[in-house]
C-alpha positions in Angstrom: 71.1 73.2 63.6 69.0 75.4 65.8 68.5 74.5 69.4 64.9 75.4 69.7 63.7 72.3 71.5 66.5 72.7 74.1 65.6 76.3 74.6 62.0 75.5 75.2 62.9 72.6 77.6 65.2 74.8 79.6 62.6 77.6 79.8 59.6 75.6 80.7 60.9 72.5 82.5 63.9 74.0 84.2 62.6 77.5 84.6 65.9 79.1 83.6 66.3 82.7 82.5 67.4 83.9 79.1 71.0 84.4 80.2 71.3 80.9 81.7 69.7 79.3 78.6 72.0 81.3 76.3 75.1 80.1 78.2 73.8 76.5 78.3 73.1 76.3 74.6 76.0 78.5 73.5 73.8 80.9 71.6 73.1 84.6 72.1 70.4 86.0 74.5 68.8 87.5 71.5 68.4 84.1 69.8 66.9 82.8 73.0 64.4 85.7 73.1 63.6 85.3 69.4 63.0 81.6 69.8 60.7 82.1 72.8 58.8 84.9 71.1 58.3 82.8 67.9 57.1 79.9 70.1 54.7 82.1 72.0 53.3 83.6 68.8 52.9 80.2 67.2 51.3 78.7 70.3 54.2 76.2 70.7 54.6 74.9 74.2 57.2 72.5 75.6 54.5 69.8 75.8 53.8 70.1 72.0 57.5 70.4 71.2 58.3 67.2 73.1 56.3 65.2 70.7 57.8 66.8 67.6 61.1 66.4 65.9 63.6 69.3 65.7 62.7 69.8 62.0 59.0 69.8 62.7 59.4 72.4 65.5 61.6 74.5 63.3 59.0 74.4 60.4 56.3 75.6 62.8 58.4 78.6 63.9 60.3 79.5 60.8 59.3 80.0 57.1 62.5 78.8 55.6 63.6 75.6 57.4 67.4 75.1 57.3 68.0 78.4 55.5 71.0 79.3 57.7 72.5 75.9 57.8 76.1 75.8 56.6 76.7 73.7 53.6 79.5 71.2 53.3 82.9 72.9 52.8 85.7 71.7 50.6 88.6 70.4 52.9 91.9 72.1 52.8 95.0 69.9 52.6 97.1 71.7 55.3 100.2 69.4 54.6 100.1 70.6 51.0 99.8 74.2 52.1 102.7 73.9 54.5 104.9 72.4 51.8 103.9 75.1 49.3 104.7 77.8 51.7 108.4 76.6 51.8 108.7 77.5 48.1 110.1 80.9 47.3 107.5 83.5 46.3 104.5 81.5 47.6 102.2 83.4 49.9 99.1 82.4 51.8 97.1 84.8 49.6 98.3 83.1 46.5 97.5 79.7 47.9 94.0 80.9 48.9 93.3 82.2 45.4 94.4 78.9 43.9 92.3 77.0 46.4 89.2 79.1 45.7 89.6 78.7 42.0 89.9 75.0 42.2 86.9 74.7 44.5 84.6 76.8 42.4 85.5 74.7 39.4 84.5 71.6 41.2 81.3 73.2 42.5 82.1 72.8 46.3 81.7 75.6 48.8 84.8 77.6 49.8 85.5 77.7 53.5 88.2 77.4 56.1 88.7 74.2 58.1 
């Protein structure tokens, strides 16, 4: 989830600079700058953003809301992986291929946990 409201709060209430905001929100300075530029262009102030939800603020500033949100990932059974690796001829690459095949058949998203 984007931290737009927190960026706006830190900028306009706390009067922090881009670097301090980036460190506080654990995002890049470029993202801070992008959020503030989008807010300025849309006429979004902290006073307006306070009354809106995160989703509403995001929909004002971005065309595709939630577009970069990661989807749910299929969990990896690490105990099974550890047990399989004890078998002769089994590699991590082989287990990864088996995992991705089983996940794509079930329709879940492949990812690492």
